C-alpha positions in Angstrom: 121.8 109.7 108.1 118.2 108.3 108.6 115.6 110.7 109.7 111.9 110.5 110.2 109.8 113.0 107.9 106.4 113.6 107.4 105.0 112.1 104.2 103.3 115.9 103.0 106.8 117.2 102.5 107.6 115.2 99.4 107.4 116.8 95.8 106.3 113.8 93.8 107.7 115.5 90.7 109.9 112.3 89.8 107.1 109.7 90.1 107.0 109.3 86.8 110.3 108.2 86.4 109.9 105.3 88.3 107.9 101.9 86.7 104.8 101.1 88.3 104.2 97.4 89.1 100.9 96.8 91.1 101.2 93.4 91.9 104.8 94.0 93.6 103.3 97.2 95.3 100.4 95.1 96.9 103.0 92.8 98.3 105.0 95.6 99.8 102.1 97.3 101.2 100.9 94.0 103.2 104.8 93.8 104.5 104.6 97.6 105.5 101.4 96.7 107.3 102.7 93.8 109.4 106.4 95.1 109.9 106.4 98.9 109.1 108.9 100.6 106.5 112.3 99.0 106.8 114.2 100.4 103.9 114.1 104.3 104.0 113.1 106.5 101.2 115.6 108.8 99.2 115.7 112.2 97.8 117.0 115.7 97.9 116.8 118.4 99.8 116.7 121.6 97.9 116.0 125.3 99.3 112.7 125.1 97.9 111.4 121.6 98.0 112.4 117.8 99.2 112.0 115.8 96.0 111.6 112.4 96.5 113.6 110.0 94.0 113.4 106.5 95.3 110.5 104.7 97.5 107.6 105.7 95.5 105.8 102.5 96.4 106.8 102.5 99.9 105.1 106.3 99.7 102.1 105.2 98.4 101.7 102.3 100.4 102.3 104.3 103.9 99.6 106.9 102.6 97.0 104.3 101.6 98.0 102.9 105.2 97.5 106.2 107.3 101.2 106.3 108.1 102.3 110.1 108.7 106.3 109.7 109.0 108.4 107.7 107.1 112.1 107.1 107.2 114.2 109.1 104.9 117.8 109.7 103.4 118.9 112.8 102.0 121.1 112.6 98.8 122.0 116.2 98.7 121.0 119.6 98.2 121.0 119.6 94.5 118.6 117.7 91.8 121.3 116.6 89.6 123.7 115.6 92.1 121.0 113.6 93.8 120.1 111.6 90.6 123.7 110.9 90.2 124.2 109.5 93.9 121.0 107.4 93.5 122.5 105.9 90.4 125.8 105.4 91.4 124.4 103.6 94.5 121.7 101.8 92.8 123.7 100.7 89.8 121.6 98.2 88.0 119.9 96.1 91.2 117.1 98.6 91.9 116.7 100.8 88.9 115.2 99.3 85.7 117.2 100.1 82.2 114.2 102.5 81.8 114.2 104.2 84.7 118.1 104.9 84.2 117.3 106.2 80.9 114.6 108.5 82.0 117.0 109.9 84.9 119.7 110.6 82.1 117.3 112.2 80.2 116.6 114.6 83.1 120.0 115.1 83.2 120.8 115.7 79.8 117.6 118.2 79.1 116.7 119.7 82.5 120.1 120.0 84.0 122.2 120.7 80.8 124.8 117.9 81.8 126.4 116.4 78.6 127.1 112.8 78.0 130.6 112.9 78.8 129.8 114.3 82.3 127.2 112.2 82.9 129.3 109.2 82.3 132.3 110.5 84.1 130.1 111.0 87.3 128.6 107.7 87.2 132.0 106.0 86.3 130.2 104.5 83.1 131.5 104.6 79.6 129.7 107.4 77.3 128.4 104.5 75.1 126.5 103.3 77.9 125.2 106.8 78.4 124.0 107.2 75.2 122.6 103.6 74.7 119.9 104.6 77.2 119.5 108.1 75.5 118.8 106.4 72.6 116.5 103.9 73.9 113.9 106.5 74.9 114.4 108.9 71.7 113.0 105.5 69.9 109.7 105.7 71.8 106.8 107.9 71.6 105.4 110.0 75.0 102.4 107.4 74.4 104.9 104.2 74.5 106.7 105.9 77.6 103.4 106.0 79.5 102.2 102.8 78.6 105.5 101.3 79.8 106.1 103.3 82.8 102.4 103.0 84.2 102.9 99.1 84.2 100.4 98.4 81.6 102.8 96.3 79.5 105.9 94.5 80.4 109.3 96.0 79.6 110.7 92.7 78.9 108.0 92.1 76.2 108.8 95.5 74.6 112.7 95.2 74.7 112.9 91.9 73.2 109.7 91.0 71.4 108.6 94.3 69.9 112.0 96.2 69.4 113.0 93.9 66.5 109.8 94.0 64.7 110.4 97.9 64.5 113.8 97.0 62.3 111.3 95.2 59.8 110.4 96.9 56.4 107.0 96.4 57.4 107.0 97.5 60.6 108.1 100.9 62.6 107.0 103.0 65.5 103.4 103.5 64.5 102.4 99.7 64.3 104.3 98.8 67.5 102.5 101.5 69.1 99.0 100.5 67.9 99.7 97.0 68.8 100.7 98.1 72.5 97.7 100.2 73.0 95.5 97.3 71.7 96.7 94.8 74.6 98.2 97.2 77.0 96.5 96.7 80.3 95.3 93.0 79.7 97.6 91.2 82.0 99.0 89.0 79.1 102.0 86.8 79.7 105.2 87.5 78.0 104.5 84.4 75.8 100.9 85.5 74.8 102.7 88.7 73.9 105.1 87.1 71.7 102.4 85.0 70.2 100.2 87.8 69.1 103.3 89.9 67.9 104.2 87.1 65.8 100.3 87.2 64.2 100.3 90.9 64.0 103.6 91.8 62.3 103.9 88.8 60.3 100.6 86.8 60.1 97.6 87.9 57.6 95.8 91.1 57.6 92.9 89.7 59.3 95.1 89.1 62.4 96.4 92.5 62.4 92.9 94.0 62.0 91.2 92.0 64.8 93.8 93.1 67.2 93.7 96.8 66.1 89.8 96.4 66.7 90.4 95.1 70.3 89.8 91.4 69.3 93.1 90.4 70.6 91.5 87.4 72.4 90.5 86.0 69.2 93.7 86.5 67.2 95.7 85.1 70.3 93.4 81.8 70.1 94.1 81.6 66.3 97.7 81.7 67.2 97.2 79.3 69.7 95.8 76.8 67.5 98.9 77.0 65.2 100.6 73.5 66.5 104.3 73.4 67.6 104.6 70.2 65.9 102.0 69.5 63.5 101.1 66.1 62.4 102.8 65.1 58.9 106.2 66.6 59.8 109.0 64.2 58.7 112.1 63.8 61.2 113.9 66.3 58.9 111.1 69.0 59.2 110.8 68.4 63.1 114.8 68.9 63.6 114.6 72.0 61.9 111.6 73.5 63.8 113.4 72.5 67.0 116.5 74.5 65.8 114.6 77.4 64.8 113.1 77.5 68.4 116.3 77.2 70.0 117.6 79.8 67.6 115.2 82.4 68.8 115.3 81.7 72.3 119.3 82.2 72.1 118.7 85.5 70.4 116.6 86.6 73.2 118.8 85.7 75.7 121.9 87.3 74.0 120.5 90.4 73.5 119.4 90.4 77.1 122.9 89.6 78.4 124.7 91.8 76.1 123.6 94.7 78.3 124.3 93.2 81.4 126.7 95.3 83.7 128.5 92.1 85.1 130.2 92.1 81.5 133.5 93.5 82.8 136.6 91.9 82.0 139.3 92.5 79.1 139.5 88.7 78.5 135.8 88.3 77.8 135.3 91.3 75.5 138.6 90.0 73.7 136.9 86.8 73.1 133.3 88.3 72.6 134.8 90.7 69.8 135.9 88.1 67.9 132.8 86.1 68.0 130.7 88.9 67.5 132.8 89.8 64.4 132.2 86.2 63.3 128.4 86.5 63.4 128.3 90.0 61.7 129.9 88.5 58.9 127.4 85.6 58.6 124.5 87.8 59.1 123.7 89.2 55.2 123.5 85.8 54.0 121.8 84.4 57.0 119.1 87.1 56.7 118.8 86.4 53.1 118.0 82.9 53.5 115.6 83.7 56.6 113.5 86.0 54.6 113.4 83.6 51.6 112.2 80.7 53.8 109.8 83.2 55.6 108.3 84.0 52.2 108.4 80.3 50.9 106.4 79.1 54.3 104.0 81.8 54.3 102.7 80.7 50.7 102.7 77.2 51.9 
């Protein structure tokens, strides 16, 4: 049931569990100034404190606008059960993948719940829970901080930088250095992709320039590489187009494989067969691409 509560009664311990988005927050504050807070904030009321779990953008907007009381819904009297309730209600619509992972880490560490317990209470599989737990395990605290304060696009990290971590020449440290160099620069996902290609696959001069903060110079160098250089024959142009299509398709598949709309047994039966076929072709495909990458680099 909704109630109006004073803004000063909230404990903001979980503020760091939610991603910041300054542009979206600015639009929300304009809406709050015009129409007030339409959706109640959510949290848990323990005997000691009132912990806010959902509605931090609304909270900050209200504070900046001098609003003293806000609509509020209590999700329970225990933190763990309140987090579970929020995740069950929110599903994948209002909680980002990283936010889900952060709350799951909280349940596993601070509240001593097991993967099986969390999966049962969320009506999810243990694999769903483990994937999110492992996601944060792969990140340093500094990388998590960059992502959660909104200084680097989550999509660009998930589908541009994470694949580079699996390369022999890359790993946690190079990815972290790259993120620290470009964080907060408001680069588009496309620009980050171009820079990352140069940083991890290009000459050392590009990598050194990014590490020294000269990312704009490096980005300019990457943009000068023509997408369809003069002198290519029809067969070469066709292969370039295939490579571009393949890269985009890989990114879409990686994104869609985590979508919670994938539920039917019929889908999984067919998808399993297709995935098996792809896996069987993966070793020769990787060998071919590596050889082609080396050969084109020398050229």
